[in-house]
C-alpha positions in Angstrom: 19.8 -45.8 35.1 19.1 -49.0 33.2 16.0 -50.4 31.6 12.7 -48.5 32.1 9.4 -50.0 31.0 6.5 -47.8 30.0 2.7 -48.2 29.7 0.8 -46.8 26.8 0.3 -43.1 27.4 2.8 -42.9 30.2 4.9 -39.7 30.3 8.7 -40.4 30.4 9.7 -36.8 30.7 7.5 -33.7 31.1 8.4 -30.4 29.4 9.1 -27.5 31.7 9.1 -29.7 34.8 11.6 -32.6 34.7 15.4 -31.9 34.7 17.5 -33.3 31.9 19.9 -35.9 33.5 19.7 -38.9 31.1 19.4 -39.9 27.5 17.5 -43.0 26.5 17.6 -45.5 23.6 14.3 -47.0 22.6 14.5 -50.8 22.9 10.8 -51.6 22.5 7.7 -49.8 21.1 7.7 -46.2 20.1 7.6 -42.8 21.8 6.3 -39.4 20.8 8.4 -36.3 21.2 6.2 -33.1 21.0 5.9 -29.4 21.7 2.9 -27.2 21.4 3.0 -27.1 17.6 4.5 -30.3 16.3 5.7 -33.8 17.2 7.9 -36.7 15.9 7.8 -40.4 16.7 10.9 -42.4 17.6 11.0 -46.2 17.3 13.5 -48.9 18.3 17.1 -47.7 18.1 16.2 -44.0 18.4 17.7 -41.6 20.9 15.4 -39.9 23.3 16.4 -36.5 24.9 19.5 -36.1 22.8 18.6 -32.5 21.8 17.9 -31.4 25.3 20.4 -29.4 27.5 21.8 -31.3 30.5 20.8 -29.6 33.8 17.9 -27.7 32.2 14.2 -28.6 32.1 13.0 -30.6 29.2 11.8 -28.5 26.2 9.8 -31.5 24.8 7.2 -33.8 26.2 8.1 -37.5 25.8 5.2 -39.9 25.9 4.9 -43.7 25.2 2.5 -44.4 22.3 2.2 -48.1 23.2 3.9 -50.5 25.6 7.5 -49.5 25.3 10.9 -49.8 27.0 14.0 -47.6 27.0 17.5 -48.0 28.2 18.7 -45.0 30.2 22.2 -43.6 30.3 23.8 -40.7 32.2 23.8 -37.4 30.3 26.0 -34.6 31.5 27.3 -33.3 28.1 27.4 -34.2 24.5 30.6 -36.2 25.2 28.4 -38.9 26.7 26.7 -39.7 23.4 29.7 -41.5 21.8 30.0 -43.6 24.9 26.4 -44.8 24.5 27.1 -45.9 20.9 30.4 -47.6 21.8 28.8 -49.5 24.7 26.4 -51.1 22.2 28.6 -52.3 19.3 26.0 -54.9 18.2 23.3 -52.3 17.6 25.6 -49.4 16.6 24.5 -49.6 12.9 20.9 -49.4 14.0 21.7 -46.4 16.2 23.4 -44.7 13.2 20.4 -45.4 10.9 17.9 -44.2 13.6 19.9 -41.0 14.1 19.6 -40.3 10.4 15.8 -41.1 10.7 15.6 -38.6 13.6 17.4 -36.0 11.6 15.1 -36.4 8.6 12.1 -36.0 10.8 13.6 -32.9 12.4 14.3 -31.4 9.0 10.7 -32.1 7.9 9.2 -30.7 11.1 11.4 -27.6 11.0 10.4 -26.8 7.4 6.7 -27.3 8.3 7.1 -25.1 11.4 8.8 -22.4 9.2 6.0 -22.6 6.6 3.3 -22.4 9.4 5.0 -19.4 11.0 5.3 -17.6 7.6 1.7 -18.5 6.9 0.6 -17.0 10.2 2.6 -13.9 9.5 1.2 -13.6 6.0 -2.4 -14.1 7.3 -2.0 -11.3 9.8 -0.6 -8.9 7.1 -3.4 -9.9 4.7 -6.0 -9.4 7.4 -4.5 -6.0 8.3 -4.6 -5.0 4.6 -8.2 -6.1 4.3 -9.3 -4.7 7.7 -10.2 -1.1 6.5 -12.3 -2.5 3.6 -14.1 -4.9 5.9 -14.9 -2.1 8.3 -16.4 -0.2 5.4 -18.6 -3.1 4.6 -20.0 -3.4 8.1 -20.0 0.3 8.8 -17.4 0.5 11.5 -14.6 3.0 12.0 -11.2 1.3 11.7 -9.2 1.2 14.8 -5.4 1.8 15.0 -3.2 -1.2 15.7 0.4 0.2 15.7 1.8 -3.1 17.0 0.9 -4.8 13.6 3.3 -2.5 11.9 6.1 -3.6 14.2 6.0 -7.3 13.4 8.4 -8.8 10.9 8.4 -12.0 8.9 10.1 -15.1 10.3 13.7 -15.5 9.1 15.6 -18.7 8.4 18.9 -18.8 10.3 22.2 -19.1 8.5 23.2 -21.8 11.0 21.2 -24.3 9.1 22.9 -24.7 5.8 21.3 -26.1 2.7 24.0 -28.8 2.3 23.0 -30.3 5.7 19.5 -30.9 4.5 20.7 -32.4 1.3 23.2 -34.5 3.1 20.6 -36.0 5.5 18.2 -36.7 2.7 20.9 -38.4 0.8 21.7 -40.6 3.7 18.1 -41.6 4.1 17.7 -42.2 0.4 20.6 -44.7 0.5 19.7 -46.2 3.9 19.5 -49.8 2.8 22.9 -49.8 1.2 24.5 -47.9 4.1 23.0 -50.2 6.8 24.4 -53.2 4.9 27.8 -52.0 3.8 28.8 -48.8 5.6 27.5 -48.4 9.1 28.7 -51.9 10.2 32.3 -51.3 9.0 33.5 -50.0 12.3 32.1 -48.6 15.6 33.9 -45.3 14.8 31.9 -44.9 11.6 28.6 -45.5 13.4 29.6 -43.1 16.1 30.6 -40.5 13.6 27.3 -40.7 11.8 25.4 -40.4 15.1 27.4 -37.3 16.1 27.2 -35.7 12.7 23.5 -36.0 12.6 23.3 -35.0 16.2 25.0 -31.7 15.3 22.5 -31.1 12.5 19.3 -31.8 14.4 20.6 -30.0 17.5 20.9 -26.8 15.4 17.4 -27.5 13.9 16.0 -28.0 17.4 17.4 -24.6 18.5 15.9 -22.9 15.4 12.6 -24.7 16.0 12.5 -23.3 19.6 13.1 -19.8 18.2 10.2 -20.3 15.8 8.0 -21.4 18.7 9.0 -18.2 20.6 8.3 -16.2 17.4 4.8 -17.7 17.0 4.0 -17.2 20.6 5.1 -13.5 20.5 3.2 -13.0 17.2 0.1 -14.4 18.8 0.4 -12.1 21.8 1.1 -9.0 19.7 -1.8 -9.7 17.4 -4.3 -10.9 20.0 -6.3 -7.6 20.1 -6.4 -7.3 16.3 -7.4 -11.0 15.9 -10.3 -10.5 18.3 -11.4 -7.4 16.3 -11.1 -9.3 13.0 -13.2 -12.1 14.4 -16.0 -9.7 15.4 -15.8 -8.0 12.0 -16.1 -11.3 10.1 -19.0 -12.4 12.3 -20.9 -9.2 11.5 -20.1 -9.6 7.8 -21.3 -13.2 7.8 -24.4 -12.2 9.6 -25.2 -9.5 7.0 -24.5 -11.9 4.1 -26.5 -14.7 5.6 -29.4 -12.5 6.2 -29.0 -10.7 2.8 -28.7 -7.4 4.6 -31.9 -7.8 6.6 -30.4 -9.1 9.8 -29.3 -7.3 12.9 -27.1 -4.3 12.0 -28.5 -4.1 8.5 -29.1 -0.7 6.9 -32.5 0.8 6.4 -32.8 4.0 4.4 -36.3 5.3 3.6 -37.2 8.5 1.9 -33.7 9.7 1.7 -34.5 12.6 -0.6 -37.1 14.0 1.9 -34.5 13.8 4.7 -32.0 15.7 2.6 -34.4 18.4 1.4 -35.8 18.9 4.9 -32.2 19.2 6.3 -31.2 21.6 3.6 -34.3 23.7 4.3 -34.4 25.0 0.7 -37.3 27.0 -0.7 -40.4 24.9 -1.4 -40.2 25.6 -5.1 -36.6 24.2 -5.2 -37.6 21.2 -3.2 -40.6 20.4 -5.4 -38.5 21.0 -8.6 -35.8 18.6 -7.4 -38.3 15.9 -6.5 -40.0 16.2 -9.9 -36.8 16.1 -11.8 -35.6 13.0 -10.0 -39.0 11.3 -10.5 -38.8 12.0 -14.2 -35.2 10.7 -14.3 -36.1 7.4 -12.5 -39.1 6.9 -14.8 -37.0 7.2 -18.1 -36.2 3.9 -19.9 -32.9 5.3 -21.1 -31.7 8.0 -18.7 -28.5 8.6 -20.6 -30.0 9.0 -24.0 -28.5 11.7 -26.3 -31.9 13.1 -27.1 -32.5 16.8 -26.3 -35.1 16.0 -23.7 -32.9 13.7 -21.7 -29.9 16.0 -21.9 -31.9 18.9 -20.7 -33.2 16.9 -17.8 -29.7 15.9 -16.7 -28.6 19.6 -17.0 -31.5 20.7 -14.9 -30.8 18.0 -12.2 -27.2 19.2 -12.1 -28.3 22.8 -11.5 -30.7 22.0 -8.8 -28.3 19.6 -7.1 -25.9 22.4 -6.2 -28.8 24.6 -5.1 -29.6 21.9 -2.5 -26.0 21.0 -1.7 -24.9 24.5 -0.7 -27.5 25.3 2.0 -27.2 21.7 3.3 -23.4 22.2 3.5 -23.8 25.5 5.4 -26.2 24.0 7.9 -23.9 21.0 8.5 -21.0 23.3 9.6 -22.5 23.8 13.0 -24.1 20.4 13.3 -22.4 17.5 15.1 -25.2 15.1 14.3 -25.6 15.3 10.5 -28.0 12.5 9.4 -26.4 9.6 7.6 -28.4 10.2 4.4 -27.0 13.8 4.3 -23.5 12.5 4.8 -24.0 10.1 1.9 -25.3 13.0 -0.1 -22.1 15.0 0.6 -19.7 12.2 0.0 -21.3 10.3 -2.9 -24.0 12.4 -4.4 -26.6 10.0 -3.0 -30.1 11.3 -3.1 -32.5 8.4 -3.5 -32.4 4.7 -2.3 -34.4 3.5 -5.3 -32.0 5.2 -7.7 -29.0 3.8 -5.9 -30.5 0.3 -5.4 -30.9 -1.4 -2.0 -27.5 -3.1 -2.0 -25.6 0.0 -3.1 -27.5 2.1 -0.5 -26.3 -0.3 2.3 -22.7 -0.2 1.0 -22.8 3.7 0.8 -24.3 3.9 4.3 -21.5 1.8 5.7 -18.8 3.6 3.8 -20.0 7.0 5.1 -20.3 5.6 8.6 -16.8 4.1 8.5 -15.1 7.1 6.8 -12.0 8.4 8.6 -10.4 11.7 7.5 -6.8 11.9 6.5 -4.8 13.1 9.5 -2.3 14.8 7.1 -5.2 16.7 5.5 -4.0 15.9 1.9 -6.7 13.5 0.8 -10.1 15.0 1.2 -13.7 14.4 0.1 -15.2 17.3 -1.8 -17.2 18.2 1.3 -14.0 18.4 3.4 -12.4 20.5 0.8 -15.3 23.0 0.7 -15.0 23.3 4.5 -11.3 24.3 4.1 -12.3 27.0 1.6 -15.2 28.2 3.8 -12.9 28.3 6.9 -10.4 30.4 4.9 -7.7 27.7 5.3 -7.1 27.7 1.5 -7.9 30.0 -1.3 -10.6 29.1 -3.8 -9.3 27.2 -6.9 -9.0 28.8 -10.3 -12.1 28.9 -12.5 -12.5 27.6 -16.0 -10.8 30.8 -17.4 -7.8 30.1 -15.2 -8.6 33.0 -12.9 -7.9 32.7 -9.2 -10.1 34.5 -6.6 -8.4 37.9 -6.6 -8.1 37.9 -10.4 -11.8 37.0 -10.8 -12.8 39.9 -8.5 -10.7 42.4 -10.4 -12.2 41.2 -13.7 -15.7 41.5 -12.3 -15.0 45.0 -11.2 -13.4 45.9 -14.6 -16.4 44.6 -16.5 -18.8 46.6 -14.2 -20.4 43.5 -12.6 -19.1 44.6 -9.1 -18.1 47.9 -7.6 -15.2 48.6 -5.3 -17.3 48.2 -2.1 -18.6 44.8 -3.2 -15.1 43.7 -4.1 -13.8 44.6 -0.6 -16.8 42.9 1.0 -16.3 39.7 -1.0 -12.5 39.5 -0.8 -12.5 37.6 2.5 -16.1 36.6 2.7 -16.4 32.8 3.4 -19.8 32.4 1.6 -18.6 34.3 -1.5 -15.6 32.1 -1.7 -17.7 29.0 -1.1 -20.1 29.8 -3.9 -17.1 30.5 -6.3 -15.7 27.1 -5.4 -19.0 25.3 -5.8 -19.7 26.7 -9.2 -16.1 26.1 -10.5 -14.1 23.3 -8.9 -17.1 21.3 -7.6 -19.5 21.7 -10.5 -16.9 21.6 -13.3 -14.6 19.1 -11.6 -17.5 16.8 -10.9 -18.5 16.7 -14.6 -14.8 16.3 -15.7 -14.0 13.4 -13.4 -17.3 11.6 -14.4 -15.6 11.0 -17.8 -18.7 11.2 -20.0 -19.4 14.9 -20.0 -22.5 14.8 -22.2 -24.2 12.3 -20.0 -23.1 13.7 -16.7 -25.5 13.7 -13.8 -24.3 14.5 -10.2 -26.7 12.1 -8.4 -25.6 8.6 -7.5 -27.2 6.1 -10.0 -26.8 2.3 -9.9 -26.7 2.3 -13.7 -23.2 4.0 -13.5 -21.8 1.4 -11.2 -19.5 -0.6 -13.6 -17.3 -2.1 -10.9 -18.1 -3.4 -7.4 -18.2 -0.3 -5.1 -15.7 -1.7 -2.6 -13.2 -2.2 -5.5 -13.8 1.2 -7.0 -13.8 3.1 -3.7 -10.9 5.4 -3.3 -10.3 6.2 0.4 -7.4 7.9 2.2 -5.3 4.7 2.5 -5.6 3.8 -1.2 -4.6 7.3 -2.3 -1.6 7.3 0.0 -0.6 3.9 -1.5 -0.6 5.5 -4.9 1.5 8.4 -3.6 4.0 5.8 -2.2 4.0 3.8 -5.4 4.9 6.8 -7.6 7.6 8.0 -5.2 9.1 4.4 -5.2 9.6 4.8 -9.0 9.9 8.6 -9.7 11.1 9.8 -6.3 11.2 13.5 -7.2 7.8 13.6 -8.7 6.4 16.1 -6.2 9.6 18.0 -5.6 9.9 21.8 -6.2 13.2 23.7 -6.4 13.4 26.1 -3.5 16.1 28.6 -2.4 17.7 28.7 1.1 19.9 31.5 2.1 21.6 32.4 5.4 24.8 34.4 5.0 25.2 34.6 8.8 26.2 30.9 8.9 28.1 31.0 5.6 25.3 29.8 3.2 24.7 32.7 0.7 22.3 30.5 -1.3 21.5 26.9 -1.8 18.9 25.3 -4.1 17.1 22.4 -2.5 14.3 20.0 -3.4 11.1 20.6 -1.4 8.7 17.6 -1.6 5.2 18.9 -1.4 2.4 16.3 -1.4 -0.6 17.4 -3.5 -4.2 17.7 -2.3 -6.3 14.9 -3.7 -10.0 15.8 -3.7 -12.4 12.9 -4.0 -15.3 14.0 -6.1 -18.8 12.6 -5.3 -19.4 10.5 -8.4 -18.9 7.2 -10.1 -16.4 8.2 -12.8 -13.5 7.2 -14.9 -11.1 10.1 -14.9 -8.6 12.0 -12.7 -7.7 15.6 -13.4 -5.0 18.1 -12.4 -7.1 21.2 -11.5 -4.1 23.4 -10.7 -0.4 22.7 -10.0 0.1 25.6 -7.5 -2.0 28.1 -5.6 -1.8 31.5 -7.2 1.8 32.3 -8.0 3.3 30.6 -4.9 5.3 27.6 -6.3 5.6 26.1 -2.8 1.9 25.3 -2.4 0.3 21.9 -3.0 -1.2 21.0 -6.3 -5.0 20.3 -6.4 -5.9 17.0 -8.1 -9.4 15.6 -8.6 -10.5 12.0 -8.9 -13.9 10.3 -8.6 -14.5 8.7 -5.2 -15.6 5.6 -7.1 -13.2 5.0 -10.0 -14.4 2.6 -12.7 -11.2 2.4 -14.8 -7.8 1.0 -14.1 -7.1 3.2 -11.1 -3.3 2.6 -11.1 -3.0 3.8 -14.7 -5.4 6.6 -14.0 -3.2 7.9 -11.2 0.0 7.5 -13.1 -1.5 9.6 -16.0 -2.5 12.2 -13.4 1.0 12.4 -11.9 2.5 12.6 -15.5 0.2 15.6 -16.2 1.4 17.2 -12.9 5.1 16.6 -14.0 4.4 18.4 -17.3 2.4 21.3 -15.9 4.7 21.9 -13.0 7.8 22.0 -15.3 6.0 24.6 -17.5 5.2 26.7 -14.4 8.7 26.6 -13.1 10.3 27.3 -16.5 7.8 30.1 -17.4 8.2 31.4 -20.9 11.2 29.2 -21.4 9.2 26.0 -21.0 9.9 24.9 -24.6 13.2 26.6 -25.1 15.8 23.9 -25.6 18.7 26.3 -24.7 17.3 26.1 -21.2 17.2 22.3 -20.7 14.1 21.0 -18.9 11.7 18.1 -19.1 9.2 20.0 -21.3 11.8 21.8 -23.5 13.8 18.6 -24.3 10.6 16.6 -24.9 9.2 19.3 -27.2 12.4 19.4 -29.1 12.4 15.6 -29.5 8.8 15.6 -30.9 9.3 18.6 -33.1 12.5 17.4 -34.8 12.1 13.6 -34.6 12.3 13.1 -38.4 15.9 14.5 -38.4 17.0 12.6 -35.2 19.7 10.0 -36.2 19.3 8.2 -32.8 15.8 7.1 -33.9 15.3 4.1 -36.2 12.8 4.2 -39.1 10.5 2.0 -37.0 10.7 4.5 -34.1 9.9 7.4 -36.3 6.9 5.7 -37.8 5.6 4.8 -34.4 6.1 8.4 -33.3 4.3 9.7 -36.3 1.3 7.4 -35.4 1.4 8.5 -31.8 1.3 12.2 -32.7 -1.6 11.6 -35.0 -3.4 9.6 -32.3 -3.0 12.4 -29.8 -3.8 15.2 -32.3 -0.3 16.6 -32.1 -0.8 17.3 -28.4 2.8 17.0 -27.0 1.6 16.7 -23.4 -0.7 13.7 -24.1 2.2 12.0 -25.9 4.4 12.6 -22.9 1.7 11.2 -20.6 1.6 8.0 -22.6 5.4 7.7 -22.5 5.5 8.4 -18.7 2.9 5.7 -18.2 5.2 3.2 -20.0 8.2 4.5 -18.1 6.6 4.0 -14.7 4.7 0.8 -15.3 6.9 -1.1 -17.7 10.4 0.3 -17.9 10.6 0.3 -14.1 9.7 -3.3 -14.1 12.5 -4.2 -16.5 10.3 -4.4 -19.6 11.5 -2.0 -22.3 8.8 0.1 -24.0 10.5 3.4 -24.9 13.0 4.4 -27.5 16.6 5.5 -26.6 15.9 9.2 -26.8 12.7 9.2 -24.6 14.4 6.9 -22.1 17.3 9.4 -21.7 15.0 12.3 -21.3 12.8 10.5 -18.8 15.8 9.2 -16.7 17.5 12.6 -16.8 14.5 14.5 -15.4 12.5 11.8 -13.7 15.2 9.4 -12.4 14.3 6.1 -10.8 14.5 5.8 -7.0 17.6 4.2 -5.6 16.2 0.7 -5.2 15.1 0.6 -8.8 18.4 2.1 -10.1 20.2 -0.8 -8.4 17.9 -3.3 -10.1 18.4 -1.9 -13.6 22.1 -1.1 -13.1 23.2 -4.2 -15.1 20.8 -3.4 -18.0 22.9 -2.0 -20.8 20.0 0.4 -21.7 20.4 2.1 -18.4 24.1 1.6 -17.5 25.4 4.7 -19.1 22.4 6.8 -17.9 23.0 5.7 -14.3 26.7 6.5 -14.6 25.9 10.0 -15.8 23.3 10.3 -13.0 25.8 9.2 -10.3 28.3 11.7 -11.6 25.8 14.5 -11.6 24.5 13.7 -8.1 28.0 13.3 -6.7 28.8 16.8 -7.9 25.7 18.2 -6.3 26.3 16.3 -3.1 29.8 17.4 -2.4 29.1 21.1 -1.7 26.1 20.2 0.5 28.2 17.7 2.5 31.0 20.3 2.9 28.6 22.9 4.3 27.1 20.4 6.7 30.5 19.2 7.9 31.7 22.8 8.3 28.6 23.7 10.4 28.9 20.7 12.6 32.6 21.4 13.1 31.7 24.9 14.2 28.9 23.4 16.4 26.3 25.4 14.4 22.9 23.6 14.1 22.4 22.3 10.6 19.3 24.0 9.0 16.5 21.6 8.1 16.7 22.7 4.4 20.3 21.4 4.1 19.4 18.1 5.6 16.4 17.8 3.4 18.6 18.3 0.3 21.2 15.8 1.6 18.5 13.2 2.1 17.0 13.9 -1.3 20.3 13.4 -3.0 20.7 10.0 -1.3 17.4 8.7 -2.7 
């Protein structure tokens, strides 16, 4: 105890080693108090070790920045601090002022530490979001890092109140006046200021330690991911610095020859396809509307599928499909000159890095054709809305097939594959391309209107759009199903069955998404089949919302059957058709609303579905964000049949345009929930396992 002199750089107390037994007051020079992330400097009059815990090891290193001296006092508890102030009445005002100074520095350091911790967390999340796309760019298969999903953002404690920061800063701002007129008034005032600021920066110190623990834990949890990201970025930089010619760069030569050789097509088909592509590449304007150019594009399309099908069949038993062939299957890639060197490298890495959807709901066209060939799903409807059995019956009725051929083809994988290739694949590919008259199925750099990495739709992106639409219109993919089990006292119960659609990624650079069919055959509990270009050149979010709107409309028509536009049987389609059909007589619509509706009907050629799709887009994109776009009548129809998810309902609850709608919704849901809850409680009371269907409906009603 007593005076201690320090040389420059001398450690007064070492963190994690020395035991806290004293506190010091700086009487000469300055000392640095530091941890692994930050530090503050204390000068003459400042307390040293005041935030430490007596009897424990020091949390901070304390080092002399120059020749310094401190006066040491015993420190067994916080009750010793007032004694230090009272034993130094002459310098008590300085001790008070320096305590405020220390508190200010602690506040600033804490805020900086919190910002740094938040920044580190945000960087990890950003990197994790970018990681799949970076893997695609360098041609690596993304790894799983489940620990990243477990981390949470740092939180500010309620122990540190906003007023305490404001109070400390106000003391510092008025320091000159307080040192002259307030702190010297009495030893008790100086002691009170020291103790008040001590309480504040002790709490800050505790929170600072928690932030240090958080950052250390974050670093440990993300170490493996950080190492992987570092390697990925190094590869990316290497590729960019060498313009794609360095180590790990992509070299594709004579891709068409590789594809044709793999497909093992007849020589005449091979020669024909080569000649067609040679003519196509040589044309100054490949997408001209002249008859010659259109005929060439049609011929290329025909030959393309003649090559695709045998290549597909061969690949089924091949674990080492050449990368050029995989690019052909996924993207329609056939020629490196047609695609361009840069695009070829990108496509190569995308194909190499592609990972299938573990849920099996988002598939490339190649993966979809495999499901059809393996008899996992039935072929899709053709352009005449005929499913596979209906098509075979029609072919027999027209004399194209006899009974023996029908029986042979019914479950023949190759027959089903050919049907799917010539219908969903060929027609869907043309449809999603967007410009039907200029469609060509081969990948051409001239069609690349957006950077490929931005236009690329992979499994993760599609699942994000599924999550997005469910976060607004939570019942978008739900079908009404019936559960019955009289043995446990449930004669019948209607419940909502959420069925995620199939999303088939068509191998083209296109601008459209399309609903191919809303159910399989006549089974209403089968997934819809949706098509979208694997490279989408338009606003993808709007494209997907329109697709989901189309599904909403078509699914309602399917469920309602012949009553789909019968207003006596209220449904989304019947109420919307009634609204459009009789809008001129609707007193709820203003003159301005009616004029706008007249314009919309003219714009969409009186197609009610297309008007609905435009309104649904406004409902999901703008109304859900609190920006009104719809009139009162449409808003009521939308909210009745496509209600917002719970979180959104809570956000718009105070909006007078939605207050009444939400009240009606809550009443309706409450009436639907009561019988379900009663049945569940009854079964639990009787110790009967609650069927999954009942719990599904209960969870659905809570959304």
